[in-house]
N, C-alpha and C positions, 0 to 999 in steps of 0.2 A: 262436701258434695264430691261424687264421682266425677275427676276431670274426664275431659275429651281430648283424644290424641286426634290429629288432622292428617289425613293421606291423600295425598294428591292421584287423581283418578285421570288415566287416559280416554275412559269411554264415557264418563259422565257428560263431557261437552257434547257428544253426538246426539242426546236426548234433546238439544235445545238448538242445534245446529238448522239456520233457515228459519228460526222462528222470527217473524216480525215483532218489533215492540210493541204494537197495537194489536196483537193477535191473541186471542181467548184461547188457552190451553184448558184441556181435560185431562186431570191428574188423577190416577188411581194410586194410592199410597196404602200398602197392605203391612201395618206395623205401627207400633208407637210412634207418635208424630214427637218430634224434640223441637225445642223452641227456635233452633236454628234453621231447621226444615220450614217452619211456618213463617220466620222472617224471610227467608229466601224466596218463598212463594208470595209472601205479601208484597214484594217489589214487581210482581208481574200479573198481567191479567190471566186469572186462571180460577177455574174451579176445582177445588182440592177435595177429593173423597177419600176420607181415611176411615180404615177398618183395621184395627189392631188384631188380626188373627192369631198372633201368637197367645193374645190373652185367654183364647178360646182352646188352645192346647192343652191335652190331647184331643182331636175331633171323635165324635163318638163312633161306635161301630156302625155298620150299615144297619145291623139289625135292632140297634138301639134309637133308630130314628124313626119318627112317624110316616114320611114321605119318602126316605132315602136319603144318602149323604150329598147327592147334588142337590136337592132340593132343601136341604137344611143348610148348604153352604149359599144358595140364593137367598135365603132368607138373612143369612147374616151379613151378606155382602150388600143386600137393599139397592141393587143396581136398578137403573131407570131403562125401561126398554128403548128409549130413543138415544142414549147415550152412547157415544163412540169416543174411546180414550185415546189422546194423542201419546200418553206417557205411563206406563206402568212402573211402579217401584215394586219390586218383591222382595228386595234385601236377601237375607238368607233362607227366606221362608221354605224354599224347596228342601233344605237339609233336615226339615222337620216333619216333611209328609211323606207317608208311603206312597206306591203306585197307585193305590185306590182313592186315597185322599187327593193326590195331584192331579189325577184324572177328572176328578169331581169339581175340583177347583175351577180348573180349565173348562169344563163343560159349562159351568154356571158364569164364566167370563167371556166365553167366545164370541156370544153377540154383540157384545161391546167393543171389538177388537175390529179396525179399520185397516185399510190398505197402507195408512201411515204411521200405524201406532207401533211405538218404539218401546223396550222396556230394558230395565237394567236389574241386574241382581247378582248374587255370589253364590258359588258352590265350592268345592275342594278338589284340588288336584289328584288325591288318594282319600278315597273313601273311609280310610282308617283313622285319618286325622281328628285330633281330639276336637270336641266342642270348645270355641274359643269365647262362647257367651257375650257375643258384642251386640249393643244396640246402634243402629246406624241413623245418620243424618245427612242433611246437606249444608256444607259450611260456604262454598260458592261453586260457581259454574264447575270448576275442575276440581273441587275438594271435596272429601267426605270427612264426616266427624265420626268418632266412634268412643263409645262409651262401654266400660263393663256392665253386664246386665244385674240388676240387684237379685234375681233370682235365676235357678235353672230352668230351662224349657225342658219338658217332656217330650220323648219322642225323635231323639236327635239319631238319625239315620242316614246319611248322606248318600246319595247315589252316585255311580260310576259316571264319569264323563259320558260314556256310550249310553247308557240307560237313561241318564236325565234327557239328553238329546232326542230318544226315542219317546219319551214321556211326554214331552214339550212338542206336541202334534201340531199345534195352531202357532208355533213361532219357529223361527229358523234362528238358530245361532251365528250372529252375523261377526262378532268378533270376542275374543277371550284374552285376557291378560293374566300371566301366572304371577302372583304377588310372593314376596320374598318368605312368607309364613306360610305358604301353600296354599293360600284361599286363591280362588278363580275367579275373577271378576268378568260378567258376562254382560254383553250387548246383545240384544234379542229384536228381533222385527217381526211382526205379525206375518203369517203366510197369505198370498193372494190365491185365488181359485187356481191359478196356474201353477202353484207351489205345492198343491196339495202332496202330503207324504203318501209315498206309494203304501196300500195296505199290508197288513201284519202277514208275513209268510212268503211276501215277495221274496223270491232268489236273491235280488240285489239290493235288498234292504240294508244289511250289514255292511256292504261295500260303500252305501250312500252316506250312512252314519258317519263310518271312518272318514270318510273324505270331506265331509264337512267339519269335522271337527279339525282336520289339518289345514283346512281354510280358513277356521275362524281363529286359530291360534297363530296363524301366520302373521 
């Protein structure tokens, strides 16, 4: 069996900070569910919605879908209209979605984000970094498990930090941690109405993006 390595996480605890023992969490998990992840959440009162988007990659081109890519992703995610997620686990999915697919994913997900929604994921410090082929799980509140994938995932084209922040229009990057292997661990928080992104073409947009990245990395 492919052995797991355990990596401590500075950001994972923030997903559960302030959560009461009897509080019921709604968790979106976009990736293959490892047994340690299932064991971790089985100790909490939560509703775990698991969709292995990696298994569907590469996503079809817009013209190859019956109703468009956003509708195709809504069908894949099967999200309930009255669901608001407390926690979203993206893992390194963003590295495998081009701008069109990432926007479509967020369009499908946006109605299920609330003012307290937090999210976790991985990107890369340098978009030229090679694909490390990892499957992630939660070992403990502050520890992530990692295993090598059994197969390569098509479409690995990570975004630069500036570009990713621009694409994640319904999230703000609260904090990032640069790991020793050049992966970037990210803590995201859903935007509220008062935090909406400036429209595309706004002259201060690039300065805003750069400032947010500096703040998140501090």
